[in-house]
C-alpha positions as CSV (number, residue, x, y, z in Angstrom):
1,M,-185.4,-39.5,66.3
2,G,-187.7,-42.4,66.4
3,F,-187.6,-45.4,68.9
4,V,-186.7,-47.6,65.9
5,S,-183.7,-45.7,64.9
6,L,-182.5,-45.5,68.6
7,L,-182.8,-49.2,68.7
8,A,-180.9,-49.8,66.1
9,V,-178.2,-47.2,67.2
10,A,-178.2,-49.1,71.1
11,S,-178.1,-52.4,69.8
12,T,-175.2,-51.9,67.5
13,P,-172.2,-52.2,69.7
14,V,-174.1,-55.0,71.7
15,V,-174.6,-57.0,68.7
16,E,-170.9,-56.4,67.6
17,V,-169.7,-57.8,71.2
18,L,-172.2,-60.9,70.7
19,L,-171.0,-61.6,67.4
20,L,-167.0,-61.6,68.6
21,A,-168.1,-63.5,71.9
22,L,-169.7,-66.0,69.5
23,L,-166.1,-66.4,67.5
24,G,-164.4,-66.6,70.8
25,A,-166.6,-69.6,71.9
26,Y,-166.1,-71.4,68.2
27,L,-162.4,-71.1,68.6
28,A,-162.5,-72.7,72.1
29,S,-164.9,-75.6,71.5
30,P,-163.4,-78.6,71.0
31,R,-164.1,-78.8,67.3
32,C,-161.6,-76.0,66.8
33,G,-159.5,-75.5,70.0
34,L,-157.6,-72.8,69.0
35,L,-158.2,-71.0,72.4
36,A,-157.3,-73.5,75.0
37,P,-157.5,-72.8,78.5
38,S,-153.7,-71.8,78.6
39,A,-153.8,-69.9,75.3
40,R,-156.6,-67.9,76.9
41,A,-154.4,-67.1,80.3
42,D,-151.5,-66.4,77.9
43,I,-153.7,-63.6,75.7
44,N,-155.2,-62.1,78.8
45,R,-151.6,-61.5,80.4
46,V,-150.7,-59.6,77.3
47,V,-153.9,-57.4,77.5
48,Y,-153.3,-56.8,81.3
49,A,-149.2,-55.5,80.9
50,V,-149.7,-54.4,77.2
51,F,-152.6,-53.7,75.4
52,T,-154.7,-51.9,78.0
53,P,-151.8,-49.6,79.3
54,A,-151.3,-48.6,75.8
55,L,-155.1,-48.0,75.1
56,L,-155.3,-45.8,78.3
57,L,-152.4,-44.2,77.7
58,A,-153.1,-43.3,74.3
59,S,-156.7,-42.0,74.4
60,L,-155.9,-39.6,77.3
61,A,-152.9,-38.2,75.8
62,S,-154.8,-37.5,73.2
63,T,-158.0,-36.3,74.1
64,V,-157.6,-34.4,77.2
65,T,-156.1,-30.8,77.6
66,L,-155.6,-29.3,81.0
67,Q,-158.3,-27.0,80.2
68,D,-160.8,-29.9,79.5
69,A,-159.9,-31.5,82.5
70,L,-160.6,-28.6,84.5
71,S,-164.1,-27.9,82.7
72,W,-165.0,-31.2,82.9
73,W,-164.2,-31.7,86.4
74,F,-167.8,-33.5,87.5
75,M,-167.5,-36.3,84.9
76,P,-164.9,-38.1,87.5
77,V,-167.0,-37.1,90.3
78,N,-169.8,-38.5,88.4
79,I,-168.3,-41.9,87.8
80,G,-167.2,-42.1,91.3
81,I,-170.8,-41.9,92.2
82,V,-171.6,-44.8,89.8
83,F,-169.0,-47.0,91.5
84,F,-170.1,-46.3,94.9
85,A,-173.9,-46.8,94.2
86,G,-173.3,-49.8,92.3
87,G,-171.1,-51.1,94.8
88,V,-173.1,-50.6,98.2
89,L,-176.6,-51.8,95.9
90,G,-173.6,-54.9,94.9
91,W,-173.2,-55.7,98.5
92,L,-176.5,-55.4,99.7
93,A,-177.4,-58.3,96.7
94,V,-174.7,-60.7,98.0
95,L,-175.8,-59.9,102.2
96,I,-179.5,-60.8,100.8
97,L,-178.8,-63.3,97.9
98,R,-175.4,-65.3,99.5
99,P,-173.9,-66.4,96.8
100,P,-170.8,-68.5,96.7
101,P,-167.6,-67.2,98.4
102,H,-166.0,-66.9,95.0
103,L,-168.9,-65.1,93.4
104,R,-168.9,-62.4,95.9
105,G,-166.7,-60.1,94.4
106,L,-168.1,-60.5,90.7
107,V,-171.9,-59.5,92.1
108,V,-169.8,-56.1,93.5
109,A,-167.7,-56.0,90.5
110,S,-170.9,-56.3,88.0
111,C,-172.9,-53.7,89.8
112,S,-170.2,-50.7,90.4
113,A,-168.1,-51.2,87.3
114,A,-169.5,-50.1,83.8
115,N,-167.9,-50.5,80.6
116,F,-167.5,-46.7,79.9
117,G,-165.4,-46.9,77.0
118,N,-166.2,-48.4,73.9
119,L,-169.8,-48.6,73.8
120,L,-170.0,-44.7,74.2
121,L,-167.5,-44.6,71.3
122,I,-170.1,-46.1,69.0
123,V,-173.1,-44.9,70.4
124,I,-172.7,-41.7,70.9
125,P,-171.5,-40.9,67.4
126,A,-174.3,-42.8,66.2
127,V,-176.4,-40.9,68.1
128,C,-175.2,-37.7,66.5
129,R,-175.7,-38.6,62.6
130,E,-179.6,-39.0,63.2
131,D,-181.4,-36.2,62.2
132,G,-183.5,-33.9,65.3
133,N,-180.5,-34.9,68.0
134,P,-181.0,-32.3,70.7
135,F,-177.3,-31.8,70.7
136,G,-176.8,-29.0,68.2
137,G,-173.9,-28.8,65.9
138,D,-170.0,-30.7,66.1
139,C,-172.1,-32.9,68.0
140,T,-169.4,-35.6,66.9
141,G,-166.3,-33.8,67.9
142,R,-167.6,-32.8,71.3
143,G,-169.0,-36.6,71.9
144,L,-166.1,-38.4,71.1
145,S,-163.8,-36.1,73.5
146,Y,-166.2,-36.7,76.0
147,A,-166.3,-40.7,75.3
148,S,-162.9,-40.9,75.4
149,F,-162.1,-39.1,78.7
150,S,-165.0,-41.1,80.0
151,M,-163.2,-44.4,78.9
152,A,-159.7,-42.9,80.3
153,L,-161.1,-42.1,83.8
154,G,-163.7,-45.4,84.0
155,G,-160.7,-47.3,83.2
156,L,-158.4,-45.7,85.9
157,Y,-161.7,-46.5,88.3
158,I,-161.7,-50.0,87.1
159,W,-158.2,-50.8,87.2
160,T,-157.7,-49.6,91.0
161,H,-161.3,-50.3,92.8
162,T,-162.5,-53.3,90.8
163,N,-159.3,-54.6,90.2
164,S,-159.0,-54.6,94.2
165,V,-162.3,-55.8,94.7
166,M,-161.4,-59.1,92.2
167,K,-158.4,-59.8,93.7
168,R,-159.7,-60.2,97.1
169,S,-162.4,-61.9,96.5
170,S,-159.9,-64.7,94.6
171,E,-157.5,-64.0,98.4
172,V,-160.5,-65.0,100.3
173,C,-161.6,-67.8,98.3
174,R,-158.5,-69.4,98.7
175,R,-158.3,-69.1,102.3
176,M,-161.3,-70.8,102.5
177,V,-160.6,-73.5,100.4
178,A,-157.1,-73.9,102.5
179,D,-159.3,-73.9,105.8
180,Q,-161.4,-76.4,104.6
181,E,-158.9,-78.7,103.3
182,A,-157.3,-78.3,106.6
183,E,-160.4,-79.5,108.3
184,A,-160.8,-82.7,105.5
185,A,-157.5,-83.5,106.6
186,E,-158.2,-83.3,110.3
187,A,-161.6,-85.0,109.7
188,H,-159.3,-88.1,107.8
189,D,-157.1,-88.5,110.5
190,H,-160.0,-89.2,112.8
191,S,-161.6,-91.4,110.6
192,K,-158.4,-93.7,110.3
193,D,-158.1,-93.8,113.8
194,S,-161.7,-95.4,114.5
195,V,-162.0,-97.7,111.3
196,S,-159.8,-100.4,110.9
197,V,-160.5,-101.5,107.6
198,T,-159.7,-99.2,104.4
199,V,-161.1,-99.4,101.1
200,T,-159.5,-98.2,98.1
201,V,-161.0,-96.9,95.0
202,S,-159.1,-96.6,91.9
203,V,-159.9,-93.7,89.7
204,R,-158.8,-93.8,86.3
205,P,-156.9,-90.6,84.7
206,E,-159.1,-89.3,82.6
207,E,-162.0,-89.5,84.9
208,K,-159.8,-87.7,87.3
209,G,-159.2,-85.0,84.7
210,K,-162.7,-84.9,84.1
211,Q,-163.8,-84.2,88.0
212,E,-161.0,-81.7,88.0
213,E,-162.4,-79.8,85.0
214,D,-165.9,-79.9,86.5
215,E,-164.9,-77.9,89.6
216,P,-165.5,-74.3,89.8
217,S,-162.1,-72.1,89.6
218,C,-162.2,-71.5,93.1
219,L,-164.6,-72.7,95.4
220,S,-167.9,-74.5,95.4
221,P,-170.7,-73.7,97.8
222,L,-170.1,-73.9,101.3
223,P,-172.0,-76.7,103.6
224,S,-175.4,-75.0,105.4
225,S,-173.9,-75.6,108.7
226,S,-170.6,-73.6,107.9
227,S,-172.0,-71.3,105.4
228,N,-173.5,-68.7,108.1
229,Q,-170.1,-68.6,109.7
230,H,-168.1,-67.7,106.6
231,H,-170.8,-65.3,105.1
232,T,-169.5,-62.6,107.1
233,A,-165.9,-63.2,107.2
234,A,-165.7,-63.9,103.0
235,L,-167.9,-60.6,102.4
236,A,-166.1,-57.8,104.5
237,P,-162.5,-58.4,103.0
238,L,-164.1,-57.3,99.6
239,L,-164.9,-53.9,101.2
240,S,-161.7,-53.6,103.2
241,S,-158.2,-52.8,102.8
242,G,-157.2,-56.6,103.9
243,K,-156.3,-58.4,106.6
244,M,-156.8,-56.8,109.9
245,T,-156.8,-57.9,113.8
246,S,-158.0,-56.0,116.7
247,S,-154.5,-56.6,118.2
248,D,-153.0,-54.8,115.4
249,S,-151.6,-51.1,116.0
250,L,-152.7,-47.9,114.1
251,W,-149.7,-47.3,112.5
252,A,-149.2,-51.4,111.2
253,K,-152.8,-50.5,109.9
254,L,-151.7,-47.1,108.0
255,K,-148.6,-49.0,106.8
256,Q,-150.5,-51.9,105.3
257,G,-153.4,-49.4,104.1
258,A,-150.6,-47.5,101.9
259,H,-149.1,-50.2,100.9
260,Q,-152.0,-51.8,99.5
261,I,-152.9,-48.4,97.8
262,A,-149.2,-48.2,96.4
263,K,-149.5,-51.7,94.8
264,E,-152.7,-51.0,93.5
265,L,-151.7,-48.0,91.7
266,M,-148.7,-49.5,90.1
267,A,-150.4,-51.7,88.0
268,P,-149.8,-51.6,84.4
269,P,-153.5,-50.0,83.3
270,T,-153.1,-47.2,86.0
271,V,-149.9,-46.5,85.0
272,G,-150.8,-46.2,81.5
273,A,-154.0,-43.7,82.8
274,V,-151.6,-41.7,84.7
275,L,-148.9,-41.3,82.1
276,G,-151.3,-40.2,79.3
277,F,-153.1,-37.6,81.5
278,T,-149.6,-36.3,82.5
279,V,-148.8,-36.3,78.8
280,G,-152.4,-34.4,78.0
281,T,-152.1,-32.2,80.5
282,V,-148.7,-30.9,80.2
283,P,-148.2,-28.7,77.2
284,W,-144.9,-29.2,76.0
285,L,-145.3,-33.3,76.6
286,R,-148.5,-32.8,74.5
287,S,-147.0,-30.9,71.8
288,A,-144.0,-33.7,71.7
289,F,-146.6,-36.5,71.2
290,I,-149.5,-35.2,69.6
291,G,-150.2,-33.7,66.7
292,D,-149.5,-33.8,62.8
293,S,-146.1,-32.0,63.3
294,A,-145.1,-33.7,66.6
295,P,-141.2,-34.9,66.6
296,L,-142.5,-38.1,68.7
297,R,-145.8,-38.9,66.9
298,V,-145.2,-42.4,65.9
299,V,-144.7,-43.0,69.4
300,Q,-148.4,-42.0,69.9
301,D,-149.3,-43.8,66.7
302,S,-147.5,-47.1,67.9
303,L,-149.6,-47.1,71.3
304,K,-152.8,-46.5,69.9
305,L,-152.0,-49.5,67.4
306,L,-151.2,-51.6,70.3
307,G,-154.4,-50.2,72.4
308,D,-157.0,-51.0,69.5
309,G,-156.4,-55.2,70.1
310,T,-157.7,-54.4,73.8
311,I,-161.5,-54.8,73.1
312,P,-161.2,-57.7,70.4
313,C,-159.0,-59.8,72.8
314,V,-161.1,-59.3,75.5
315,I,-164.5,-60.4,74.1
316,L,-162.7,-63.5,72.2
317,I,-161.2,-64.6,75.6
318,L,-164.8,-63.5,76.9
319,G,-166.4,-66.0,74.5
320,G,-164.3,-68.7,75.1
321,N,-165.0,-69.0,78.8
322,L,-168.7,-68.7,77.8
323,T,-168.5,-72.2,76.0
324,K,-167.9,-73.8,79.9
325,G,-169.7,-71.5,82.1
326,L,-172.7,-72.7,80.2
327,R,-172.2,-76.2,81.4
328,K,-171.1,-75.7,84.7
329,T,-172.2,-72.1,86.4
330,T,-173.0,-71.7,90.0
331,M,-174.5,-68.4,89.4
332,S,-178.4,-68.6,90.5
333,R,-180.7,-66.6,88.4
334,W,-181.9,-64.5,91.3
335,V,-178.5,-62.9,91.4
336,I,-177.9,-62.5,87.7
337,A,-181.4,-60.8,88.3
338,A,-180.1,-58.6,90.7
339,I,-177.4,-57.8,88.6
340,V,-179.3,-57.0,85.8
341,C,-181.8,-54.7,88.1
342,V,-179.1,-52.9,90.0
343,R,-177.7,-51.5,86.3
344,Y,-181.0,-51.0,84.0
345,M,-183.1,-49.9,86.7
346,I,-181.8,-48.3,89.7
347,L,-178.6,-47.0,88.8
348,P,-180.0,-45.1,85.7
349,V,-182.7,-43.5,88.1
350,V,-179.9,-42.5,90.1
351,G,-178.0,-41.2,87.3
352,I,-180.7,-38.7,86.6
353,V,-181.2,-37.3,90.3
354,V,-177.5,-36.6,90.6
355,V,-176.9,-34.8,86.9
356,R,-179.9,-32.8,87.2
357,T,-178.7,-31.8,90.7
358,A,-175.9,-31.0,89.8
359,R,-177.0,-28.8,86.9
360,E,-179.2,-26.9,89.2
361,L,-176.5,-26.4,91.8
362,G,-174.3,-24.9,88.5
363,F,-171.5,-27.7,88.7
364,L,-172.1,-28.8,84.9
365,P,-171.0,-26.5,81.6
366,P,-174.8,-25.9,79.6
367,D,-173.8,-28.7,76.9
368,P,-176.9,-31.0,77.2
369,L,-174.3,-33.8,75.2
370,Y,-172.1,-33.6,78.4
371,Q,-175.2,-34.1,80.7
372,Y,-176.5,-36.7,78.5
373,V,-172.9,-38.7,78.6
374,L,-172.8,-38.3,82.4
375,M,-176.7,-39.8,82.3
376,L,-175.6,-42.8,80.3
377,Q,-173.1,-43.6,82.1
378,F,-175.3,-45.2,85.1
379,A,-177.1,-47.5,82.2
380,L,-173.9,-48.8,80.8
381,P,-173.3,-53.0,80.9
382,P,-170.8,-54.2,83.4
383,A,-167.2,-53.3,82.0
384,M,-165.1,-56.1,79.7
385,S,-162.2,-55.4,82.1
386,I,-163.9,-57.8,84.7
387,S,-163.2,-60.6,82.3
388,T,-159.6,-59.8,82.0
389,M,-159.6,-59.8,86.0
390,A,-161.2,-62.9,86.4
391,Q,-158.9,-65.1,84.3
392,L,-156.2,-62.9,85.9
393,Y,-156.6,-64.0,89.4
394,D,-158.5,-67.5,88.6
395,V,-161.8,-66.7,89.9
396,A,-165.4,-67.1,88.7
397,Q,-164.2,-67.0,85.0
398,E,-167.2,-69.1,83.8
399,E,-170.1,-67.4,86.1
400,C,-168.5,-63.5,84.9
401,S,-169.2,-65.2,80.8
402,V,-172.7,-66.1,81.8
403,V,-173.3,-62.6,83.5
404,F,-172.1,-60.7,80.4
405,L,-174.3,-62.9,78.0
406,W,-177.4,-61.7,79.9
407,T,-176.4,-58.3,80.5
408,Y,-175.5,-57.5,76.9
409,L,-178.5,-59.3,75.9
410,V,-180.8,-56.8,78.0
411,A,-178.5,-53.9,77.3
412,A,-179.9,-53.3,73.7
413,L,-183.3,-52.8,75.1
414,A,-182.4,-50.9,78.5
415,L,-179.8,-48.6,76.5
416,T,-182.7,-47.6,73.5
417,A,-185.4,-47.3,76.3
418,W,-183.1,-45.0,78.7
419,S,-181.3,-43.1,75.8
420,T,-184.6,-42.0,74.9
421,V,-185.7,-40.9,78.4
422,F,-182.6,-39.1,78.9
423,M,-182.6,-37.2,75.4
424,S,-186.3,-36.1,76.3
425,I,-185.0,-34.8,79.7
426,L,-182.5,-32.6,78.0
427,A,-184.3,-31.4,74.8
428,P,-185.2,-28.2,74.8
429,A,-188.7,-26.7,75.9
């Protein structure tokens, strides 16, 4: 399989994402005006509460059996390693580059959460159709099963770990906004006591609206005098389990941690993934919902129909936010470069080491396609669901669109190069 053919295969899903994002940008532009901010927020809530749970439930129930779950046990471990390694590297990038507080959760999320679903569903069957691939017969059927399992497991990780990171980033940001407002009010009171002449400046309503529109979704960069004091306080909650003080008892900490975990597990996408895994692995439930002769097949078909709307809606919202992000983003080019470096230079090397080590230890089935999917999980662009979370929690929406624009542009060449490397490693001697 030549480099040019592989480039066409790897760039196809990326081009599809960019085309839909351009459509979303046009729909959100003043010329069209169909995707106003309120409309994007409403669609995003539907994606979170309906489309994403349906997608995870339908894909897991139809593709994963109990035997598959047992034989593919290393895939959830592999995805966990992707999240851990990417999260640590993203955390280091935040410590070194010190982006504004409202962007720190986005940086960690973009480095750790990958697009484990729709890209694999497009890339793997296309690779299997090419002559000379090293994966043998029935490549497409096995590849779709691996990709669907990867999408469901990735969704479970994303809607627990990444959702928690983005939510805490929003909470930290809002606490810092409240602190700054309190400091400003106190300074204003002192100035009123010391100044006897008050000057009033009137602002026209349209100018006020323009100023509010130009503000970032949560918080502007802090003044240099206070940035060092706030930096550690704003970063720590992204990797911890909540607000804790030294005076809290161990029991109170355990209760708060358990409550936080239970709250994350009750998110609609997580519930959909758990239900789908249950239906797929319990034989009598699977026979009731899955198959041409299943009595409740219409329920599975309806869920699949709902789930098919997830990716288009997410990409359209992403494109709509992009129109605003290109004008007013506070994302540094060095932060974007750090995310690209983590996703396409460091993590793929980590993936090669992890998969080859697991293979030497006998943890993996002998199927080279399975091992190829595991390696490819380390070289994917950021997860589309991050955009959903940014819109949901009203934090770093525009910057998220800019990050996705650059990471998906680079993904075409990066996926091609790493796919070639992975297949050369796995090809029989």
